C-alpha positions as CSV (number, residue, x, y, z in Angstrom):
1,X,-21.6,9.5,-63.1
2,X,-19.0,8.6,-61.2
3,X,-17.2,5.3,-61.4
4,X,-15.0,3.2,-58.7
5,X,-12.9,0.4,-59.2
6,X,-12.3,-2.6,-56.7
7,X,-9.5,-1.4,-54.9
8,X,-11.1,1.6,-53.8
9,X,-9.4,4.1,-56.0
10,X,-11.6,6.5,-57.8
11,X,-11.6,6.4,-62.0
12,X,-12.2,10.2,-61.9
13,X,-10.2,11.4,-59.4
14,X,-7.6,9.2,-58.8
15,X,-8.4,9.4,-55.0
16,X,-8.4,6.8,-52.3
17,X,-11.8,6.0,-51.0
18,X,-12.7,7.2,-47.5
19,X,-13.4,3.1,-46.5
20,X,-9.4,2.6,-47.2
21,X,-8.7,6.2,-45.8
22,X,-10.5,5.3,-42.6
23,X,-8.9,1.9,-42.1
24,X,-5.2,3.1,-42.5
25,X,-6.0,5.7,-40.1
26,X,-7.6,3.2,-37.8
27,X,-4.8,0.7,-38.0
28,X,-2.2,3.6,-37.7
29,X,-3.9,4.9,-34.4
30,X,-4.4,1.2,-32.7
31,X,-0.2,0.7,-33.4
32,X,0.3,4.3,-31.7
33,X,-2.1,3.5,-28.9
34,X,-0.1,0.1,-28.4
35,X,2.9,1.7,-28.6
36,X,2.2,4.5,-25.8
37,X,0.6,1.6,-23.9
38,X,3.7,-0.1,-24.1
39,X,5.7,2.6,-23.1
40,X,3.8,3.6,-20.1
41,X,4.1,0.1,-18.8
42,X,7.8,0.4,-19.1
43,X,8.1,3.7,-17.0
44,X,5.8,2.3,-14.8
45,X,8.2,-0.5,-14.3
46,X,10.6,1.9,-13.8
47,X,9.8,4.1,-11.7
48,X,8.4,1.8,-9.1
49,X,11.5,-0.4,-9.3
50,X,13.0,2.4,-8.1
51,X,9.9,3.1,-5.6
52,X,10.7,-0.6,-3.9
53,X,14.4,-0.1,-3.3
54,X,13.9,3.3,-1.7
55,X,10.7,2.0,0.2
56,X,13.0,-1.4,1.1
57,X,15.9,0.5,2.5
58,X,14.1,3.3,4.2
59,X,11.4,0.3,5.9
60,X,14.8,-2.1,6.8
61,X,16.7,1.1,8.1
62,X,13.6,2.4,10.3
63,X,12.8,-1.3,11.5
64,X,9.2,-1.1,10.2
65,X,6.8,-2.3,7.9
66,X,7.2,-0.1,4.8
67,X,3.5,1.0,5.0
68,X,4.2,4.5,6.1
69,X,7.2,4.8,3.4
70,X,5.4,3.3,0.6
71,X,1.9,5.1,1.0
72,X,3.5,8.8,0.5
73,X,5.6,7.9,-2.5
74,X,2.2,6.4,-3.9
75,X,0.2,9.6,-2.7
76,X,2.6,11.5,-4.6
77,X,3.6,9.7,-7.8
78,X,-0.1,8.6,-8.8
79,X,-1.5,12.1,-10.2
80,X,2.0,12.6,-12.1
81,X,1.6,8.8,-13.7
82,X,-2.4,10.0,-14.5
83,X,-3.9,7.4,-12.2
84,X,-7.9,8.9,-11.5
85,X,-8.1,10.9,-8.8
86,X,-11.3,9.2,-7.8
87,X,-9.6,5.5,-7.0
88,X,-5.9,7.1,-6.1
89,X,-6.1,6.7,-2.8
90,X,-7.9,3.0,-3.0
91,X,-5.3,1.8,-5.6
92,X,-2.8,3.0,-3.1
93,X,-3.8,1.6,0.1
94,X,-5.0,-1.9,-1.7
95,X,-1.5,-2.1,-3.0
96,X,0.2,-1.3,-0.4
97,X,-1.5,-3.5,1.6
98,X,-1.1,-6.7,-0.8
99,X,3.0,-5.6,-0.9
100,X,2.6,-6.2,3.6
101,X,2.2,-9.7,2.6
102,X,5.8,-10.9,2.0
103,X,7.9,-9.3,4.5
104,X,4.6,-10.1,6.7
105,X,5.6,-14.2,5.9
106,X,9.1,-13.6,6.0
107,X,9.0,-11.5,10.0
108,X,6.4,-13.7,11.0
109,X,8.3,-17.3,10.4
110,X,11.3,-15.8,12.3
111,X,9.3,-14.6,15.0
112,X,8.0,-18.1,15.5
113,X,11.2,-20.3,14.9
114,X,12.5,-17.8,18.1
115,X,9.4,-18.9,20.2
116,X,8.3,-15.3,20.7
117,X,4.7,-15.9,18.7
118,X,2.3,-16.8,21.5
119,X,-0.4,-18.5,19.3
120,X,-2.8,-18.7,22.2
121,X,-3.6,-15.3,22.4
122,X,-2.5,-14.6,18.6
123,X,-5.9,-16.9,17.5
124,X,-7.9,-14.2,20.0
125,X,-6.1,-11.0,18.3
126,X,-6.4,-12.7,14.7
127,X,-9.9,-13.3,15.0
128,X,-10.5,-9.4,15.5
129,X,-8.0,-8.5,13.1
130,X,-10.4,-10.6,10.4
131,X,-13.4,-8.7,11.7
132,X,-11.5,-5.3,11.5
133,X,-10.2,-6.0,7.9
134,X,-13.6,-7.2,6.4
135,X,-15.2,-4.1,7.7
136,X,-12.6,-1.5,6.2
137,X,-12.8,-3.4,3.0
138,X,-16.2,-3.0,2.9
139,X,-16.0,0.8,3.6
140,X,-13.2,1.1,1.1
141,X,-15.5,1.8,-2.3
142,X,-17.4,4.5,-0.1
143,X,-14.7,6.8,1.2
144,X,-13.6,9.8,-1.2
145,X,-9.6,9.8,-1.8
146,X,-10.2,13.0,0.4
147,X,-11.0,11.5,3.2
148,X,-8.5,8.6,3.0
149,X,-5.7,11.0,2.7
150,X,-6.8,12.9,5.3
151,X,-7.3,9.4,7.6
152,X,-3.8,8.8,6.4
153,X,-2.4,12.0,7.2
154,X,-3.8,12.5,10.4
155,X,-2.7,8.9,11.2
156,X,1.4,9.2,10.6
157,X,1.0,12.5,12.7
158,X,-0.1,10.7,15.3
159,X,2.3,8.2,15.2
160,X,5.2,10.4,14.5
161,X,4.2,12.5,17.7
162,X,4.3,8.9,19.7
163,X,7.5,8.2,18.6
164,X,8.9,11.6,19.1
165,X,7.4,12.2,22.7
166,X,5.6,9.5,24.3
167,X,7.4,6.2,23.0
168,X,7.1,3.5,25.3
169,X,5.3,5.8,28.1
170,X,1.5,4.4,28.1
171,X,0.3,1.6,30.4
172,X,-3.1,0.2,30.1
173,X,-3.0,-3.0,32.5
174,X,-0.6,-5.5,34.5
175,X,-1.6,-8.0,31.5
176,X,-3.0,-8.1,28.2
177,X,-7.0,-8.5,28.0
178,X,-8.8,-11.7,27.1
179,X,-11.4,-12.6,24.8
180,X,-14.3,-10.2,23.5
181,X,-11.9,-7.1,24.9
182,X,-9.0,-8.6,23.1
183,X,-10.6,-8.9,19.7
184,X,-12.5,-5.7,20.4
185,X,-8.6,-4.0,20.5
186,X,-7.6,-6.0,17.2
187,X,-10.4,-5.0,15.3
188,X,-9.7,-1.4,15.4
189,X,-6.0,-2.3,14.5
190,X,-7.7,-4.2,11.5
191,X,-9.8,-0.9,10.4
192,X,-6.8,0.7,10.9
193,X,-4.7,-1.2,8.6
194,X,-7.7,-1.6,5.8
195,X,-8.4,2.2,5.7
196,X,-4.4,3.3,5.5
197,X,-2.9,0.6,3.4
198,X,-0.3,-0.1,6.6
199,X,0.3,-3.7,8.1
200,X,-1.0,-2.4,11.5
201,X,2.5,-2.8,13.3
202,X,3.0,0.6,14.1
203,X,-0.7,0.2,16.5
204,X,-0.2,-2.9,17.5
205,X,3.3,-2.9,19.2
206,X,2.7,0.0,21.0
207,X,-1.2,-1.0,22.0
208,X,0.2,-4.9,23.3
209,X,3.7,-3.2,25.2
210,X,1.0,-0.9,26.7
211,X,-0.6,-3.8,28.6
212,X,2.9,-4.8,30.0
213,X,3.7,-7.2,27.4
214,X,7.5,-8.4,26.6
215,X,8.5,-6.6,23.8
216,X,9.9,-9.7,21.9
217,X,6.0,-11.4,21.9
218,X,4.6,-7.8,21.2
219,X,6.7,-7.5,18.0
220,X,5.8,-11.3,17.3
221,X,2.6,-10.7,17.2
222,X,2.7,-7.3,15.5
223,X,4.6,-9.3,12.5
224,X,1.7,-11.8,12.6
225,X,-0.4,-8.8,12.9
226,X,0.7,-8.3,9.1
227,X,0.3,-11.4,8.1
228,X,-3.4,-11.1,8.4
229,X,-4.0,-7.7,7.3
230,X,-1.7,-8.0,4.6
231,X,-4.2,-10.9,3.1
232,X,-7.6,-10.0,4.2
233,X,-6.9,-6.6,3.1
234,X,-6.1,-8.0,-0.5
235,X,-8.7,-10.5,-1.1
236,X,-11.1,-7.6,0.5
237,X,-9.9,-5.1,-2.1
238,X,-9.7,-7.4,-4.7
239,X,-13.7,-7.7,-4.5
240,X,-14.7,-4.6,-3.5
241,X,-12.9,-2.7,-6.4
242,X,-13.7,-5.3,-8.8
243,X,-16.1,-2.9,-10.8
244,X,-14.7,0.2,-9.9
245,X,-14.1,2.5,-13.0
246,X,-10.5,4.0,-14.0
247,X,-8.7,1.6,-12.6
248,X,-4.9,1.5,-13.7
249,X,-4.0,-1.0,-16.4
250,X,-3.5,-4.4,-15.4
251,X,-5.0,-4.1,-12.1
252,X,-7.0,-6.8,-9.7
253,X,-9.8,-4.7,-8.2
254,X,-7.8,-2.0,-6.6
255,X,-4.7,-3.5,-6.3
256,X,-1.9,-2.9,-9.3
257,X,-0.5,-5.9,-10.3
258,X,2.4,-4.1,-12.1
259,X,3.5,-2.1,-9.7
260,X,3.1,-5.5,-6.8
261,X,5.1,-7.3,-9.1
262,X,8.0,-5.0,-9.3
263,X,7.9,-3.9,-6.3
264,X,8.3,-7.0,-4.6
265,X,11.7,-8.2,-5.5
266,X,13.6,-4.9,-5.5
267,X,12.0,-4.6,-1.7
268,X,13.4,-7.4,-0.6
269,X,16.7,-6.6,-2.1
270,X,17.0,-3.3,-0.6
271,X,15.5,-3.9,3.0
272,X,18.6,-6.6,4.2
273,X,20.8,-3.6,3.3
274,X,19.1,-0.7,5.4
275,X,19.1,-3.3,8.3
276,X,22.6,-3.6,7.9
277,X,23.2,0.4,8.0
278,X,20.7,0.9,10.9
279,X,22.7,-1.9,12.9
280,X,25.5,0.7,12.9
281,X,23.5,4.2,14.0
282,X,21.8,4.9,17.2
283,X,18.6,3.7,17.8
284,X,16.8,6.5,19.5
285,X,18.9,9.0,16.5
286,X,16.8,6.9,13.6
287,X,13.3,7.2,15.8
288,X,13.5,11.0,15.9
289,X,14.1,10.6,12.1
290,X,11.7,8.6,11.0
291,X,9.5,11.0,13.8
292,X,10.3,13.7,11.8
293,X,9.7,12.9,8.5
294,X,6.2,11.2,9.4
295,X,5.2,13.9,10.8
296,X,6.3,16.4,8.2
297,X,4.8,14.6,5.6
298,X,1.4,14.3,7.2
299,X,1.5,18.3,7.8
300,X,2.5,18.3,3.7
301,X,-0.5,15.8,2.8
302,X,-2.8,17.9,4.9
303,X,-1.8,21.0,3.4
304,X,-1.9,20.1,-0.2
305,X,-5.6,19.0,0.5
306,X,-7.0,21.6,2.5
307,X,-4.6,25.0,1.8
């Protein structure tokens, strides 16, 4: 008969019992997993600190909100970092929307102090934005990564061609529409913003300018547009993604909290540097460079999907 002591060592064989062996393996496995998780977290912090510096610099250089720069970087990096394909674009879109908020607050305050923000027009514009962002946020979980990437690629291609070929040439009327028509236009802007992870300003400014609105006023409403779309899109993405599967660690719905917290300060550091350099360069040269960048990225993203 085999007899075992309480310490788990067999009196006949001197071997550690399977219970202790499994406990040791479990403790070792837990330790390895925790170490790997911390290692992965540190890697994400370093990578997205650098992404914040790069995207902030180019946002300042080109005078844009930054969504059209952030989103391609996210799309290229996320698969390499192991973000599940099924939610890759959802996380990219939602996190980019959250990153719109800090810069939109700063920009809106600046335009308001300068007296450029027409609150009478913006109230109607904002109602449509809220409706559009809500629709986009509701649709987001039901749209596949492939479709979202296609939509984003087409969006930046259209923006790129507009800047390169037709900048300032559209004309819709002598004055901006009012009431339901105004809210209807801004609701489309809201849907586009929520589905592409951008502030919507890239669409808002040319639309308002085409209605013969003074550029400074159009840019002020465009800046405040990001405040509505960023806040609404972030809240909507948190709610719609609350029960989503395969999300990255430290996510709040579809919003990656680690990326958000790391990128906010680095974007704020790099953006003013880009602005200073941009002021020393030819404006049309910057516009064409930005347009070419968007066109090249848009074509490459579509190529990755369909070729």
